[in-house]
N, C-alpha and C positions, 0 to 999 in steps of 0.2 A: 504495499499500500504505500503511495506517494505522498509525503508531507507536502501540503500547500499553504500558502498564505490564509490566515483564517478569514479574510474579508471574502473569498470567493466562495463558500461554503460549498454546497453540494448541487446549486442550478446548474445544470448543463451549459447554458450560454455563458455564466460566468466563469466556470470551468475551463471549458474552451478558451476565451480571452485570456485567461490567466496563464494558462498554458502554453498557447502560441502567440501571443502577441505583446502583452502587458511586459513592458521592460524591455524590449527586445530594440537595440539602438537602429533608429531609423535616419537616413541621411538624404533620400530623395526630396528634391523641394517639393513637388507637387503632393507627396504623401504627408510630408510634414504639414502642409496647408490644410489636407483634407482632416487630418486627426486634430488641428488646432480648430476647426470648425466645428467637428464633432464635440470636442471639450467646450466649445463655447455655447453650444446647443443644449449642453445638459446643465448649465446654470440655474440653480434651484430645483432641480431634479434628480431622481435616482440614476446612476449610472445604466442600471439594466434598462431604464427606459431608452434610451440611446442606442444601447446593444441592440433591442429589438428593432429600432427604426434606422439602423445602418444602411441597409440596403436601401431602403426608402430615400434616404438622403442622397447616396450615389446614383440612384436613378432619376431623382427629381432635379437634382444639381448639377446634371451631366458630368457623372463621374467625379463629383466635387473637383472640377477642373479649374484652377483660378483664370485660364485664359478665357474661358467660356463665361464664367461667373460674372467677371470684372466688367462685361459687355451687358448684361440684362438690364432689362429696361422695365419700366411699371408694369406692363403686360405681365411678363414673366413673374415678377413679385405678387402680384394679384394672383396668377395660377398657384405659385406656391403657398401662399397664404391660406388657400382652400385644399391644400393637398394633405391628406389624413396620414399619409404615409411618413411625414415628417411633423417635428413640433411646429404647431402653427403659430407662432409668436412673431408677431410683426416687425418687432425690432430685433429678435435673432436674424430672422429671414435678411432684412435690410441690412444688418452687420455683415452678415456673411458675404454679401455682394460687395459693401463697402471695404471688407477686410481683402477680399481677392483684387480690388484696386490698389490696396496700399501694398499687398504683397508684391506686385509690378514693381512699385517704387523702390521697395528694397533691393529686388533682384537688379534693377537699373542701377541701384547705388553700390551695392556690395557684391553685386556678381552672382551670388548664390543665397536664398533663402536658410538653405541648411548652413552655411558656413555663418550667417548671421546668427541663428538660432543658436548652435553651437558654442558659439564665442561666450555666450553666459556662462557656461561650464568650461570654458577654457579647451573646449576641443576633447574632452575627456569625460567619461562616465562618473558621476561621483557616487560612491558605492557605502551606502549607510548600514548599519549593524542594527537592524530591529527585531529584538526579540520576541514582541509581540505586538497586536495593535495599539496598546497601550504606548507603547514607543513611536508610534507614527507621527509624523510632522503633517501640517498641510498647507506651509508655505516656508519659503527659504529666502535669505539676500539674493541668490540668484535669481528667485521667481520674483521677488520685488522688482529688480533690476530689470528683467525681460518684461515684465507687466509695463513698467512705467515708460520704456523706451518703445514698446508695440503702442499704447497709447499715444504717445508723442507722435507717431508716425502714423495715427487715424484710425489704428485697428479698436475695436470695439467687442465687449464681452470677453476680456483678457485680462482679467483681475489675478493678483498674485495667488490666489488658490486655484483658479483655473490654469493658470501658466504651470504651478506646481504638480499638479494632476495630469497636465499634458508632457512635462518632463518627465515623470514616471511612466506614461504609456510610450513615450517615444525612447525609452532607455537612456535619457540623461542623466536620471537619477535613477539606481538600482535600490528599490524599497522593497525588495522581497525580503519576508523575515529569512533570517541567517539559517533557520532548519527548514526552510522551503528547497524542494527539489531544483526550483529553477535559479535559486540565489547564485549558485556557482555558474550555471550554465549561460547567464545572460550578462 
């Protein structure tokens, strides 16, 4: 029997996410943008809500491709607001479009969204040593810095807690419990 982080419980959608995705380093610009978009959509909701709607997000938002999303006009936004396959929050939907436009500015300025984001952890995974859920944190100096700079560049729904969850998800931070079988793997 594999030992996992306690947060994933026994729900198969959480177990699969934990075992295959959470904490695996991501370096692709568009994949990082997609994951940041999903983390922003989660604000105020449980993560399982977003996991269950992930496929819907990819379908509704043209593969969460910032090249396409940055060009959305009001008609497309209104269509998204009516789409039950995603979280139909007007502010979050508009933020995803705004963030796609800001993504392009960062790529233009920095050359790579990945290099820009990974610079907040000096290009290296931060490997924490969490014993159990009580030792988990929700923010860090790095997530505050990322949040502040993303907001300065026009991003929305990127508070420090969202940025920290994003950093965990894309492997910038390894917050698997030290007794979890994935701790050493990622």
